[in-house]
C-alpha positions in Angstrom: 30.0 -115.9 89.2 31.8 -119.3 88.9 31.6 -120.9 85.6 32.7 -124.3 84.5 33.7 -124.8 81.0 34.5 -127.9 78.9 35.5 -127.3 75.1 36.5 -130.2 72.8 37.4 -129.8 69.1 38.1 -133.0 67.0 39.4 -133.4 63.7 39.0 -136.6 61.8 40.8 -137.3 58.5 40.1 -139.7 55.7 44.0 -140.6 55.5 46.8 -140.6 57.8 48.4 -137.4 58.6 52.2 -136.8 57.3 52.9 -133.7 59.3 51.1 -131.1 61.2 51.7 -128.0 63.3 48.9 -126.3 65.4 49.0 -123.0 67.5 46.7 -123.2 70.5 45.3 -120.1 72.1 42.9 -122.0 74.7 44.4 -120.9 78.1 42.9 -117.8 79.9 44.7 -115.7 82.3 43.5 -113.9 85.3 42.6 -110.1 85.2 40.4 -107.5 86.9 37.1 -109.4 85.8 38.0 -113.2 86.0 40.1 -115.3 88.2 41.4 -118.8 86.8 40.8 -121.3 89.6 41.7 -124.5 87.6 42.5 -125.1 83.9 44.0 -127.8 81.6 44.3 -128.5 77.9 44.8 -132.2 77.0 45.6 -133.6 73.7 45.0 -136.8 71.6 47.0 -137.3 68.5 49.4 -134.6 69.1 52.0 -133.6 71.5 53.4 -130.2 72.9 56.5 -128.7 71.5 56.8 -125.2 73.0 54.9 -122.8 75.1 55.1 -119.0 75.1 53.4 -115.6 75.6 52.9 -113.7 72.5 52.9 -109.8 72.0 49.3 -109.7 73.3 50.0 -111.6 76.4 48.2 -114.7 75.2 49.5 -118.0 76.2 50.4 -119.8 73.2 51.1 -123.7 73.0 52.8 -125.1 69.8 51.8 -128.7 69.1 52.9 -131.2 66.5 50.7 -133.7 65.1 51.8 -137.2 65.6 52.8 -138.6 62.1 50.1 -141.5 60.9 47.4 -140.0 63.3 43.9 -140.0 61.5 42.5 -137.7 64.2 43.3 -135.0 66.5 41.3 -134.1 69.8 41.9 -130.9 71.7 40.1 -130.5 75.1 40.2 -127.7 77.5 38.4 -127.9 80.8 38.5 -125.5 83.7 36.6 -123.2 86.1 36.6 -119.4 86.4 35.4 -116.9 88.9 33.9 -114.0 86.8 32.9 -110.4 87.9 30.5 -107.9 86.1 32.7 -104.8 85.4 30.6 -103.3 82.7 33.0 -104.6 80.1 35.9 -102.4 81.7 39.2 -104.7 81.4 41.4 -101.9 82.5 44.8 -100.7 81.8 46.9 -101.5 78.9 49.3 -104.2 80.0 50.5 -106.1 76.9 53.9 -105.9 75.1 52.6 -104.4 72.0 52.1 -100.5 72.1 48.6 -98.8 71.8 49.3 -97.1 68.6 49.8 -100.7 67.2 46.0 -101.2 67.9 45.0 -98.5 65.6 46.6 -100.3 62.5 44.1 -101.9 60.1 44.4 -105.6 59.0 43.3 -107.5 55.9 40.2 -108.4 58.1 39.4 -105.0 59.2 40.6 -102.7 56.4 38.0 -100.1 55.3 36.6 -100.2 51.7 33.7 -98.4 50.0 31.1 -100.5 51.8 32.6 -99.9 55.5 33.1 -96.3 54.7 29.5 -95.7 53.7 28.4 -97.4 56.8 30.7 -95.3 58.9 29.2 -92.3 57.0 25.8 -93.0 58.4 27.0 -93.0 62.1 26.3 -89.8 63.8 28.0 -89.3 67.2 30.0 -85.9 67.4 28.0 -84.8 70.6 29.1 -87.9 72.6 32.0 -88.6 74.8 34.4 -91.5 73.9 32.5 -94.4 75.9 29.3 -93.3 75.1 30.4 -92.8 71.3 31.6 -96.5 71.3 28.4 -97.7 72.9 26.5 -95.9 70.3 28.7 -97.5 67.5 28.0 -101.0 69.0 24.3 -100.3 68.8 24.5 -98.9 65.3 26.5 -101.8 63.8 24.1 -104.4 65.5 21.2 -102.6 63.8 22.6 -102.3 60.5 24.5 -105.8 60.1 21.9 -108.7 60.6 23.2 -111.8 62.5 23.0 -114.8 60.0 25.1 -118.0 60.5 24.9 -118.9 57.0 26.1 -115.6 55.6 29.8 -115.7 56.0 32.9 -117.9 56.9 35.9 -117.6 59.2 38.0 -115.8 56.2 35.2 -113.2 55.5 36.4 -109.5 55.9 34.7 -106.6 57.5 34.3 -105.0 54.2 32.5 -108.0 52.7 30.1 -108.4 55.7 29.5 -104.7 55.5 28.6 -105.1 51.7 26.0 -108.0 52.4 24.8 -106.6 55.6 25.0 -109.9 57.3 27.2 -111.8 59.7 28.1 -113.7 62.8 30.0 -112.5 65.9 33.4 -112.5 64.1 32.0 -110.2 61.3 30.3 -107.8 63.9 33.6 -107.8 65.8 35.9 -106.9 62.7 33.5 -104.2 61.5 33.6 -102.7 65.0 37.2 -102.6 65.3 37.5 -101.2 61.7 35.2 -98.3 62.3 36.4 -97.7 65.9 40.1 -97.4 64.4 39.0 -95.1 61.5 37.5 -92.9 64.7 40.7 -92.8 66.3 40.4 -95.6 68.9 42.8 -98.2 69.5 40.8 -101.6 69.2 41.2 -105.2 69.4 39.7 -108.6 68.7 38.8 -111.0 71.7 38.0 -114.6 71.5 36.4 -116.3 74.6 33.2 -117.9 75.9 29.7 -116.8 76.6 27.3 -118.6 78.9 23.9 -118.4 77.3 21.1 -118.0 79.6 18.8 -120.8 78.1 21.4 -123.7 77.6 24.4 -125.3 78.7 25.5 -126.6 75.4 26.9 -123.8 73.6 27.0 -123.8 69.8 30.7 -122.3 69.5 33.2 -120.0 71.1 32.4 -116.4 71.1 34.0 -113.2 69.9 33.6 -109.5 70.8 35.7 -106.4 70.6 37.6 -104.1 72.8 38.5 -100.4 72.5 40.8 -98.2 74.5 39.1 -95.2 76.4 41.2 -92.5 78.0 40.5 -92.8 81.8 39.0 -96.3 81.8 41.5 -98.3 79.7 40.2 -101.4 77.7 36.6 -101.6 77.4 34.6 -104.6 75.8 31.5 -104.3 73.2 29.7 -107.3 72.1 27.9 -106.2 69.0 26.1 -109.5 68.3 24.5 -109.0 71.8 24.5 -105.4 71.9 26.1 -105.4 75.5 29.4 -105.0 77.0 30.9 -108.3 78.6 29.4 -109.1 82.0 29.9 -111.9 84.4 28.8 -114.4 81.9 32.0 -114.0 79.7 35.4 -115.6 79.9 38.1 -113.8 78.1 40.6 -116.2 76.4 42.8 -114.5 73.9 43.1 -111.2 72.0 44.8 -109.6 68.8 44.4 -107.1 66.2 42.0 -109.4 64.4 40.8 -113.0 64.6 43.9 -114.3 63.0 46.0 -113.2 66.2 43.4 -114.6 68.6 42.2 -118.0 66.8 41.7 -120.7 69.4 43.3 -123.1 67.0 45.2 -122.4 64.0 48.2 -123.9 61.8 48.5 -126.5 58.9 48.1 -130.1 58.0 50.1 -132.0 55.5 48.2 -135.1 54.2 45.2 -136.4 55.8 42.8 -136.1 53.0 39.4 -135.0 53.7 38.7 -133.2 57.1 35.8 -133.2 59.2 35.5 -131.1 62.6 33.1 -131.6 65.7 32.9 -129.0 68.3 31.4 -129.5 71.6 31.2 -126.9 74.1 29.5 -126.5 77.5 29.6 -123.4 79.7 27.5 -123.6 83.1 27.4 -122.0 86.4 
């Protein structure tokens, strides 16, 4: 399937910005399930300072905000040819070793709520990949999808305690529980083409776990499926903080407002 993507994030400020630095992880790379045909990232109110690959193989662009700017606009546009591989990404290829992906972080760390959730998961008679599919279904049934329940800083433990969350929370919970079960696991940020619309509400997140004999396999808890040809993989990391599309800091600027427009279409 050939997908066309247009993603714009605009920040407006009440006062001129004194200084700002942002990291962009907005450029996908070709893999077994996707081929990048065309891709560009354009900036308004900011300029590129450096570009590099991080320990996960993500293309990171470091951009500085133009002093005195009162708005920043970041636009990604491209076309990607995708293939349904039942979520199988394949062999481990990034610089970080596999054991690194068993390490819990502040977002995924288990507490009483997450351990209670894990104690109710029964899968001893299943093989590795079946166990992970069962885990995906279990979390999806236990944690209600609710866009008003959490925010970008919510941890897996907090979402497990309330029993509500969005794709970021589902992903962090899956990662935390998979690591407790002994699987290397990581966070993935990307896009999903919803079948009933072109205008998407936001970018998407899902998890990948490493399975002996298969390699990395994707699990989208929010939709209870492994990624298919409707998914475009952009970046990955131990958690959201290492795979966030845009992160950084701003000095000055006063009150900030943000508008995101995203189109994904065949």
